VOPAGU-2260 file (C-alpha; in pm, 1 decimal, decimal comma):
REM VOPAGU-2260
SITE   aa  ch    i         X         Y         Z
SITE  MET   A    0       0,0       0,0       0,0
SITE  ASN   A    1     137,7     339,6     -98,6
SITE  ASN   A    2     106,9     597,2     184,0
SITE  LYS   A    3     240,8     879,1     -30,7
SITE  ALA   A    4      -9,7    1167,0     -52,6
SITE  GLN   A    5    -168,6    1199,3    -393,7
SITE  LYS   A    6    -222,1    1540,3    -547,3
SITE  PRO   A    7    -577,2    1645,4    -632,4
SITE  PRO   A    8    -659,3    1645,4   -1003,3
SITE  LEU   A    9    -575,6    1996,4   -1120,2
SITE  ARG   A   10    -623,3    2082,5   -1482,6
SITE  LYS   A   11    -311,3    2151,3   -1677,4
SITE  ALA   A   12    -397,5    2425,4   -1919,5
SITE  ARG   A   13    -198,5    2673,5   -2118,0
SITE  VAL   A   14    -162,3    2997,2   -1924,6
SITE  SER   A   15    -349,7    3264,5   -2114,3
SITE  GLY   A   16    -151,0    3577,6   -2184,3
SITE  SER   A   17     183,8    3409,4   -2120,7
SITE  THR   A   18     482,8    3550,2   -2305,5
SITE  VAL   A   19     845,5    3446,4   -2330,7
SITE  ASN   A   20     945,3    3755,5   -2130,5
SITE  GLU   A   21     754,8    3645,9   -1821,0
SITE  THR   A   22     954,0    3507,9   -1531,8
SITE  SER   A   23     866,7    3167,6   -1388,9
SITE  ILE   A   24     715,4    3343,3   -1084,9
SITE  ASP   A   25     473,6    3530,9   -1316,2
SITE  VAL   A   26     364,8    3205,9   -1477,4
SITE  GLN   A   27     339,4    3035,9   -1136,1
SITE  MET   A   28     115,1    3316,7   -1007,0
SITE  LYS   A   29    -116,4    3278,1   -1307,7
SITE  THR   A   30    -141,6    2901,6   -1265,2
SITE  THR   A   31    -172,7    2926,8    -885,0
SITE  HIS   A   32    -485,7    3137,9    -912,1
SITE  GLN   A   33    -611,3    3000,2   -1245,4
SITE  ILE   A   34    -904,2    2805,5   -1094,4
SITE  TRP   A   35   -1009,3    3101,5    -878,5
SITE  HIS   A   36   -1000,4    3347,4   -1169,6
SITE  LYS   A   37   -1199,9    3115,0   -1394,4
SITE  PHE   A   38   -1466,3    3077,4   -1124,6
SITE  SER   A   39   -1456,8    3443,8   -1021,6
SITE  ASN   A   40   -1494,1    3566,8   -1380,0
SITE  TRP   A   41   -1793,3    3336,8   -1431,2
SITE  MET   A   42   -1944,0    3447,8   -1098,8
SITE  VAL   A   43   -1919,3    3816,5   -1194,5
SITE  LYS   A   44   -2066,7    3752,1   -1542,5
SITE  THR   A   45   -2351,9    3548,4   -1394,6
SITE  PHE   A   46   -2441,6    3749,5   -1084,8
SITE  GLY   A   47   -2280,3    4091,6   -1115,3
SITE  LYS   A   48   -2251,5    4229,6   -1468,6
SITE  ASP   A   49   -2388,1    4563,3   -1349,1
SITE  LEU   A   50   -2162,4    4600,5   -1043,1
SITE  HIS   A   51   -1862,9    4763,6   -1212,2
SITE  GLY   A   52   -1794,9    5133,4   -1155,4
SITE  GLU   A   53   -1680,2    5386,3   -1412,8
SITE  TRP   A   54   -1335,0    5351,4   -1569,8
SITE  GLU   A   55   -1068,2    5562,6   -1398,1
SITE  PHE   A   56    -705,8    5632,4   -1481,1
SITE  MET   A   57    -419,3    5640,6   -1236,7
SITE  GLU   A   58     -79,3    5785,0   -1324,2
SITE  GLY   A   59     252,5    5682,0   -1181,1
SITE  ILE   A   60     624,1    5679,3   -1245,5
SITE  GLY   A   61     796,7    5349,7   -1310,9
SITE  ALA   A   62    1136,1    5233,2   -1183,4
SITE  ASN   A   63    1284,9    5349,7   -1513,8
SITE  GLY   A   64    1158,7    5706,0   -1450,5
SITE  LYS   A   65     895,1    5696,0   -1724,9
SITE  LYS   A   66     535,4    5796,5   -1661,7
SITE  PHE   A   67     262,7    5535,0   -1705,4
SITE  LYS   A   68    -116,9    5520,3   -1681,6
SITE  ILE   A   69    -321,4    5237,7   -1538,8
SITE  LYS   A   70    -686,7    5197,3   -1635,4
SITE  HIS   A   71    -906,2    5047,4   -1362,2
SITE  ARG   A   72   -1258,1    5045,4   -1223,3
SITE  SER   A   73   -1411,7    4954,1    -891,5
SITE  PHE   A   74   -1636,7    4656,8    -828,3
SITE  ASN   A   75   -1912,4    4623,6    -565,9
SITE  ASP   A   76   -1813,4    4297,6    -390,5
SITE  LEU   A   77   -2064,7    4353,1    -111,0
SITE  GLU   A   78   -2359,1    4356,1    -351,8
SITE  LEU   A   79   -2219,7    4047,1    -529,6
SITE  SER   A   80   -2213,2    3862,5    -196,4
SITE  ARG   A   81   -2577,6    3959,7    -136,8
SITE  ARG   A   82   -2671,5    3817,8    -476,2
SITE  LEU   A   83   -2480,9    3494,6    -415,3
SITE  THR   A   84   -2757,7    3349,1    -200,6
SITE  GLY   A   85   -3054,6    3120,7    -252,4
SITE  TYR   A   86   -3131,4    2787,2    -410,7
SITE  GLU   A   87   -3112,4    2921,9    -767,6
SITE  ALA   A   88   -2759,7    3055,2    -708,4
SITE  MET   A   89   -2657,6    2723,1    -549,0
SITE  CYS   A   90   -2783,2    2530,2    -855,0
SITE  LYS   A   91   -2606,4    2761,6   -1101,8
SITE  VAL   A   92   -2278,7    2735,2    -909,3
SITE  GLU   A   93   -2302,2    2355,6    -881,1
SITE  LYS   A   94   -2372,3    2319,8   -1253,9
SITE  PHE   A   95   -2075,7    2544,7   -1346,4
SITE  VAL   A   96   -1839,1    2367,7   -1105,9
SITE  LYS   A   97   -1931,6    2023,0   -1239,7
SITE  ARG   A   98   -1891,7    2137,3   -1600,1
SITE  CYS   A   99   -1588,9    2370,0   -1583,6
SITE  CYS   A  100   -1406,7    2357,2   -1247,4
SITE  PRO   A  101   -1416,8    2004,7   -1100,8
SITE  GLU   A  102   -1120,6    2097,8    -876,6
SITE  ILE   A  103   -1360,6    2304,1    -664,2
SITE  LYS   A  104   -1517,8    2104,1    -381,4
SITE  ILE   A  105   -1878,4    2170,3    -278,0
SITE  ILE   A  106   -1955,4    2082,2      83,7
SITE  ARG   A  107   -2309,5    2075,3     218,2
SITE  CYS   A  108   -2398,1    2259,3     538,3
SITE  ASP   A  109   -2691,5    2455,5     681,5
SITE  ASP   A  110   -2737,1    2831,0     695,8
SITE  SER   A  111   -2839,9    3025,9    1007,5
SITE  ILE   A  112   -3201,0    2906,3     974,7
SITE  TYR   A  113   -3092,5    2544,6     915,9
SITE  ALA   A  114   -3169,7    2529,2     543,2
SITE  GLY   A  115   -2934,6    2326,9     321,4
SITE  SER   A  116   -2653,5    2549,9     195,4
SITE  ASP   A  117   -2310,7    2514,8      32,4
SITE  ILE   A  118   -1949,5    2580,9     118,3
SITE  LEU   A  119   -1711,2    2606,1    -177,4
SITE  LEU   A  120   -1343,3    2515,9    -139,3
SITE  ILE   A  121   -1140,6    2664,7    -424,8
SITE  PRO   A  122    -777,6    2549,4    -443,9
SITE  HIS   A  123    -484,1    2776,9    -524,0
SITE  PRO   A  124    -203,2    2521,7    -583,5
SITE  ASN   A  125     102,1    2575,1    -360,7
SITE  HIS   A  126     -71,2    2869,9    -197,5
SITE  GLY   A  127    -400,9    2799,9     -18,5
SITE  ILE   A  128    -776,9    2757,9     -39,7
SITE  THR   A  129   -1050,2    3018,6     -87,1
SITE  VAL   A  130   -1371,4    2941,2     103,0
SITE  ILE   A  131   -1709,0    3077,3     -13,1
SITE  PHE   A  132   -2035,4    3020,1     171,3
SITE  ILE   A  133   -2365,5    3027,8     -22,8
SITE  PRO   A  134   -2666,5    3031,7     211,9
SITE  GLN   A  135   -3000,1    2907,5      79,7
SITE  CYS   A  136   -3259,6    3097,8     283,3
SITE  THR   A  137   -3079,3    3389,2     443,6
SITE  THR   A  138   -2844,8    3667,2     341,5
SITE  VAL   A  139   -2632,6    3618,8     654,7
SITE  GLN   A  140   -2309,4    3496,5     500,3
SITE  ASN   A  141   -2091,7    3483,9     807,8
SITE  GLN   A  142   -2265,7    3196,1     983,0
SITE  PHE   A  143   -2330,0    2830,9     898,2
SITE  PHE   A  144   -2406,8    2511,6    1086,7
SITE  LEU   A  145   -2239,5    2171,7    1044,7
SITE  TYR   A  146   -2414,9    1850,9    1143,1
SITE  LYS   A  147   -2191,7    1549,4    1204,2
SITE  ASN   A  148   -2212,7    1429,5     841,5
SITE  HIS   A  149   -2136,1    1785,2     718,2
SITE  HIS   A  150   -1835,3    1799,0     950,5
SITE  LYS   A  151   -1703,0    1466,7     820,4
SITE  GLU   A  152   -1749,8    1579,7     459,7
SITE  LEU   A  153   -1563,5    1907,6     526,4
SITE  VAL   A  154   -1274,0    1738,5     707,3
SITE  LYS   A  155   -1247,1    1476,6     431,2
SITE  ALA   A  156   -1240,1    1744,1     158,6
SITE  LEU   A  157    -976,5    1947,8     343,4
SITE  LYS   A  158    -768,0    1633,4     395,5
SITE  GLU   A  159    -792,1    1553,8      21,3
SITE  MET   A  160    -686,8    1910,2     -60,1
SITE  GLU   A  161    -386,2    1915,5     172,5
SITE  THR   A  162    -148,7    1873,7    -119,4
SITE  VAL   A  163    -258,2    2220,4    -232,8
SITE  TYR   A  164      -2,8    2345,7      20,5
SITE  GLY   A  165     286,6    2150,0    -124,2
SITE  LYS   A  166     438,7    1810,0     -64,0
SITE  ASP   A  167     428,1    1829,4     317,4
SITE  GLY   A  168      58,2    1915,8     336,1
SITE  TRP   A  169     -84,8    2093,8     637,9
SITE  CYS   A  170    -385,7    1912,7     779,8
SITE  SER   A  171    -330,0    1668,6    1063,6
SITE  CYS   A  172    -702,7    1595,8    1101,8
SITE  GLU   A  173    -813,6    1241,4    1172,5
SITE  ILE   A  174   -1110,3    1118,2     969,9
């Protein structure tokens, strides 16, 4: 029996926007957050197309002494979190995850009024895990309840994802 930890199945895809001038750390950063950005971009398109502010320009001076402009706009994350609630949102997220981001784990739990809800675990290889809570019947997103079977499912998923943190892992939980 092989006790060596197995890595979770992460998609190997070409890094979009990669150029030969990029350092390996640039490429690593893109691949580290690739799953998150794919999910985040979909989430904004699905639930928050209208939450972007006006385009603004910021000027600065680079290390070489030349002036540069950066184009940016704000985004209303608070309103997005309010929209990311309810059974319809849960179904849309689950469908997208199954189809496009199977690396994301969906864990069942209950919200503050004990209605079935979801916790999303989004891996960032060699970096960490983003956790998103989607309540079904409340907009309170800072509270959820775990029954014993929910707890076991969460611990199991975190244990399976421990290789996200590198070869030594991090979780010493007993299942």
